[in-house]
C-alpha positions in Angstrom: 44.1 15.9 -47.1 41.4 18.5 -46.6 38.7 17.9 -44.0 36.1 19.9 -45.9 33.0 18.4 -47.3 34.3 18.8 -50.9 35.7 15.7 -52.6 38.9 16.2 -54.6 38.0 15.4 -58.2 41.5 14.0 -58.6 40.8 11.3 -56.0 37.5 10.4 -57.8 39.4 10.2 -61.1 42.0 7.9 -59.6 39.5 5.5 -58.2 37.5 5.6 -61.5 40.7 4.9 -63.5 41.7 2.1 -61.2 38.3 0.4 -61.8 38.5 0.9 -65.5 42.1 -0.4 -65.7 41.2 -3.4 -63.6 38.3 -4.2 -66.0 40.5 -3.8 -69.0 43.3 -5.9 -67.6 40.9 -8.7 -66.7 39.2 -8.6 -70.1 42.4 -8.7 -72.1 43.9 -11.2 -69.7 41.0 -13.5 -70.3 41.6 -13.2 -74.0 45.3 -14.1 -73.7 44.5 -17.6 -72.4 41.9 -20.0 -73.6 42.1 -22.5 -70.8 41.8 -20.3 -67.6 40.5 -16.9 -66.7 42.6 -14.2 -65.1 41.1 -14.9 -61.7 41.8 -18.6 -62.1 45.4 -17.9 -63.2 45.9 -15.6 -60.2 44.8 -18.3 -57.9 47.1 -20.8 -59.6 50.0 -18.3 -59.4 49.3 -17.7 -55.7 49.3 -21.4 -55.0 52.5 -21.9 -57.0 54.3 -19.0 -55.2 53.8 -20.4 -51.7 55.1 -23.6 -50.1 52.7 -23.4 -47.2 49.2 -25.0 -47.2 46.6 -22.6 -48.4 43.0 -22.8 -47.3 40.1 -20.8 -48.8 40.3 -18.2 -46.1 44.0 -17.6 -46.5 43.7 -17.4 -50.3 40.7 -15.0 -50.0 42.8 -12.7 -47.8 45.7 -12.8 -50.3 43.5 -12.2 -53.3 41.5 -9.4 -51.5 38.3 -11.2 -52.1 35.6 -13.0 -50.2 36.0 -16.7 -49.2 32.9 -17.5 -51.2 34.3 -15.8 -54.4 37.6 -17.7 -54.0 35.7 -21.0 -53.5 33.8 -20.4 -56.7 37.0 -19.8 -58.7 38.6 -22.8 -57.0 35.6 -25.0 -57.8 35.8 -24.1 -61.5 39.5 -25.0 -61.4 38.8 -28.3 -59.7 36.3 -29.1 -62.5 39.1 -28.5 -65.0 41.4 -30.7 -62.9 43.9 -27.9 -62.1 43.5 -28.1 -58.4 42.2 -30.6 -55.8 40.6 -30.0 -52.4 41.9 -31.5 -49.2 40.1 -31.5 -45.9 41.8 -30.1 -42.9 41.2 -29.5 -39.2 38.1 -27.5 -38.1 36.4 -27.9 -41.5 39.2 -26.1 -43.3 39.5 -26.8 -47.0 43.0 -26.8 -48.4 43.8 -26.5 -52.0 46.7 -28.0 -53.9 47.8 -27.8 -57.5 47.7 -30.7 -59.8 50.3 -31.5 -62.5 47.9 -30.1 -65.1 48.1 -26.7 -63.3 51.8 -26.7 -63.1 52.0 -27.4 -66.9 49.5 -24.6 -67.5 51.6 -22.2 -65.4 54.7 -23.1 -67.4 52.9 -22.5 -70.7 51.6 -19.1 -69.6 54.8 -17.8 -68.1 56.1 -16.6 -71.5 52.7 -14.9 -72.2 52.9 -13.2 -68.9 56.5 -12.0 -69.5 55.6 -10.5 -72.9 52.4 -8.9 -71.5 54.2 -7.3 -68.6 57.0 -6.0 -70.8 54.5 -4.4 -73.1 52.4 -3.0 -70.3 55.4 -1.3 -68.6 57.5 -0.5 -71.6 57.2 3.2 -71.1 58.2 3.1 -67.5 61.6 3.8 -66.1 62.9 1.7 -63.2 62.4 4.6 -60.8 58.9 5.1 -61.9 58.1 1.4 -61.2 59.4 1.9 -57.7 57.3 5.1 -57.3 54.2 3.3 -58.5 54.8 0.5 -56.0 55.1 3.1 -53.3 51.9 4.7 -54.4 50.1 1.4 -54.4 51.4 0.6 -51.0 49.9 3.9 -49.7 46.7 3.2 -51.5 46.6 -0.3 -50.0 47.0 1.3 -46.5 44.1 3.6 -47.3 41.9 0.6 -48.4 42.8 -1.1 -45.1 41.7 2.0 -43.2 38.4 2.1 -45.1 37.9 -1.7 -44.4 38.4 -1.0 -40.7 35.9 1.9 -40.7 33.3 -0.3 -42.5 33.8 -3.1 -39.9 33.3 -0.6 -37.1 30.5 1.3 -38.9 31.5 4.1 -41.2 29.7 6.9 -39.3 31.0 5.9 -35.8 
């Protein structure tokens, strides 16, 4: 990476494309299911994938979101009776799935499989591995930016 004041247009294009792809994936994902949004489904999937108790803070960290945003998604799922809240120590709020959520997850599993197959149909196995490597490096860069923001970007 260059230390000059110029910004590499490729880096700007990558970030722009990531935002556009995220928006497109969320929009089409919301259209695939009529009972939950993509963010709601992601929260259900995270809860399904772990056997440990999950509170709002842990889930926010896993989702790369704020605790308040996760709470909003969780409250909408609670209204639909997909999750329930349980109080824990030190005002922690834990979330657990209901049978309704488990049934939803089973119904959407085939939709997810077909969607992923379509999304990645032009990728070779090696390219998928490369993409994961690139995303890991990008995630490390995001973590460094987060640290700089916490410390004050100009310091």
